[in-house]
C-alpha positions as CSV (number, residue, x, y, z in Angstrom):
1,M,140.5,97.4,100.6
2,G,141.1,99.9,97.8
3,I,139.7,99.7,94.3
4,P,141.3,96.6,92.6
5,L,142.8,96.4,89.2
6,Y,140.9,95.7,85.9
7,G,138.8,92.5,86.0
8,Q,138.5,92.4,89.8
9,N,135.6,93.5,92.0
10,K,135.5,97.3,91.6
11,A,133.0,98.1,94.4
12,G,135.8,98.6,96.9
13,D,135.1,99.1,100.6
14,D,131.4,99.8,100.0
15,L,130.6,96.1,99.7
16,D,132.5,95.4,102.9
17,V,130.6,98.0,104.8
18,Y,127.1,97.8,103.4
19,G,126.8,94.3,101.8
20,R,125.4,95.7,98.6
21,G,125.0,93.0,96.0
22,K,124.5,90.3,98.6
23,S,122.0,87.6,97.6
24,N,121.5,86.2,101.1
25,V,118.1,84.9,102.1
26,I,117.2,84.6,105.7
27,V,114.2,82.5,106.6
28,N,112.9,83.9,109.9
29,T,110.9,81.8,112.4
30,G,111.3,83.9,115.5
31,D,112.3,87.3,116.8
32,L,115.2,88.5,114.6
33,T,117.8,91.2,115.1
34,L,119.5,92.3,111.9
35,H,123.0,93.6,111.7
36,A,124.6,96.0,109.3
37,D,126.5,93.1,107.6
38,D,123.1,91.6,106.8
39,S,122.4,94.6,104.5
40,G,121.2,93.5,101.0
41,S,119.5,90.4,102.4
42,T,116.0,89.2,101.7
43,I,114.2,88.2,104.8
44,L,111.2,85.7,104.6
45,H,109.3,86.6,107.7
46,N,107.7,83.2,108.1
47,I,106.1,83.7,111.5
48,A,102.9,85.6,112.3
49,D,103.7,87.2,115.6
50,K,107.4,87.9,116.0
51,A,109.4,91.1,115.5
52,I,112.3,92.1,113.3
53,T,114.7,94.7,114.7
54,L,116.8,96.6,112.3
55,P,120.4,97.6,112.9
56,P,121.3,101.2,113.9
57,A,120.5,103.5,111.0
58,A,123.3,104.1,108.6
59,A,123.1,105.5,105.0
60,G,123.0,102.8,102.4
61,L,121.7,99.9,104.5
62,K,119.0,97.9,102.6
63,F,116.6,95.1,103.3
64,K,113.8,93.3,101.5
65,I,111.3,91.7,103.9
66,I,108.5,89.4,102.6
67,L,105.6,88.4,104.9
68,G,105.5,84.6,104.4
69,I,102.2,84.2,106.2
70,E,99.3,86.3,107.6
71,S,100.5,88.6,110.3
72,T,99.0,88.8,113.8
73,S,99.7,91.0,116.8
74,G,103.4,91.1,117.5
75,C,104.4,91.0,113.8
76,N,106.5,94.2,113.9
77,I,109.5,95.8,112.1
78,L,111.3,98.0,114.6
79,T,114.1,100.5,114.4
80,D,117.1,99.9,116.6
81,S,116.1,102.8,118.8
82,A,113.5,105.5,119.3
83,A,116.0,108.0,117.7
84,D,115.6,106.2,114.3
85,C,112.4,106.4,112.3
86,F,110.5,105.3,109.2
87,F,109.0,107.4,106.4
88,G,107.3,106.8,103.1
89,T,103.9,106.4,101.5
90,I,102.0,103.1,102.2
91,P,99.9,102.7,99.0
92,L,96.2,102.5,98.7
93,Y,95.1,100.1,101.4
94,C,93.0,97.3,99.9
95,V,91.0,94.4,101.1
96,D,92.5,91.2,99.8
97,T,89.1,89.6,99.0
98,D,87.0,92.6,97.7
99,E,87.3,95.9,95.8
100,Q,87.2,98.0,98.9
101,V,89.9,100.6,99.3
102,G,91.0,102.6,102.4
103,Q,93.2,105.7,102.6
104,S,97.0,105.4,102.1
105,Q,99.4,106.6,104.8
106,Q,101.7,109.4,103.7
107,L,104.6,110.2,106.0
108,T,107.2,112.7,104.9
109,Y,110.8,112.7,105.8
110,A,110.5,116.1,107.5
111,V,107.6,115.0,109.7
112,S,109.2,111.7,110.6
113,I,112.6,113.1,111.7
114,A,111.0,115.9,113.7
115,A,109.4,113.3,116.0
116,P,111.3,110.0,115.4
117,A,109.9,108.2,118.4
118,S,106.4,108.6,117.0
119,Y,107.4,106.7,113.8
120,D,109.8,104.0,115.0
121,A,107.7,100.9,114.3
122,M,105.7,99.2,111.7
123,K,103.1,97.0,113.3
124,F,101.3,94.4,111.0
125,V,98.0,92.7,111.8
126,A,96.3,91.3,108.7
127,A,92.8,91.1,110.1
128,T,92.5,94.8,111.1
129,A,90.8,97.6,109.2
130,T,93.7,100.1,109.7
131,I,96.9,98.1,109.9
132,G,97.0,95.1,107.5
133,G,99.8,92.8,106.4
134,V,98.7,89.8,104.4
135,A,100.9,86.9,103.2
136,G,103.1,87.8,100.2
137,E,103.5,91.5,100.9
138,C,107.0,92.8,100.2
139,I,108.5,95.6,102.3
140,W,111.6,97.4,100.9
141,L,113.7,99.3,103.5
142,T,116.5,101.7,102.5
143,C,118.3,103.7,105.1
144,I,119.0,107.2,103.8
145,D,121.0,108.7,106.7
146,D,121.8,108.0,110.3
147,V,118.2,108.5,111.4
148,A,115.6,107.6,108.7
149,W,114.5,104.4,106.9
150,H,112.5,104.8,103.7
151,V,109.7,102.3,103.4
152,A,108.4,101.1,100.0
153,I,105.5,98.7,99.9
154,P,104.1,98.1,96.4
155,Y,100.9,96.5,97.6
156,H,99.4,96.7,101.1
157,A,96.2,94.8,102.1
158,T,94.0,93.8,105.0
159,S,91.8,90.7,105.3
160,A,89.3,92.8,107.3
161,N,86.3,94.4,105.6
162,D,85.8,98.1,105.3
163,P,89.4,99.3,105.4
164,G,90.0,102.7,107.0
165,D,92.9,105.1,107.1
166,C,96.1,103.1,107.1
167,A,98.2,103.4,110.3
168,L,101.1,101.0,109.6
169,I,104.0,103.3,110.7
170,V,103.5,104.2,114.4
171,A,105.2,104.6,117.7
172,R,106.3,101.5,119.6
């Protein structure tokens, strides 16, 4: 589809390819594999121990994932393959019941793409001192090229005491 005439949708093929502007909400209660045409969706990850697998990396894909409940082992966000990776800064790592703060995780684009298989998963476990993932957390994912997903989490917390160095982005 080309760019239409005045008064019509002017986004052109971009909407067809990447789904930008989509207001779709997916309530997830099991393992979930996302597709490129799901881009723009908000996913309510409403299960403690299941994984979300992203589509193959392609520039412009975007997802918003909300943890609906406390995460346990198996609550993962995975790239499509070990050739894709995550990068970003996971903010100060806080305990959700106290004023204790751990060290944020800072992972640059250059480091991540140099060893993508080392950074192809985010593994959430709320009750751990180094991982975290409490109910209500929001994870914004934006794919910037055919390899790397940028991760933005405004608030990251654990329900364990004495948080340590955050290690959310890891190898599978």
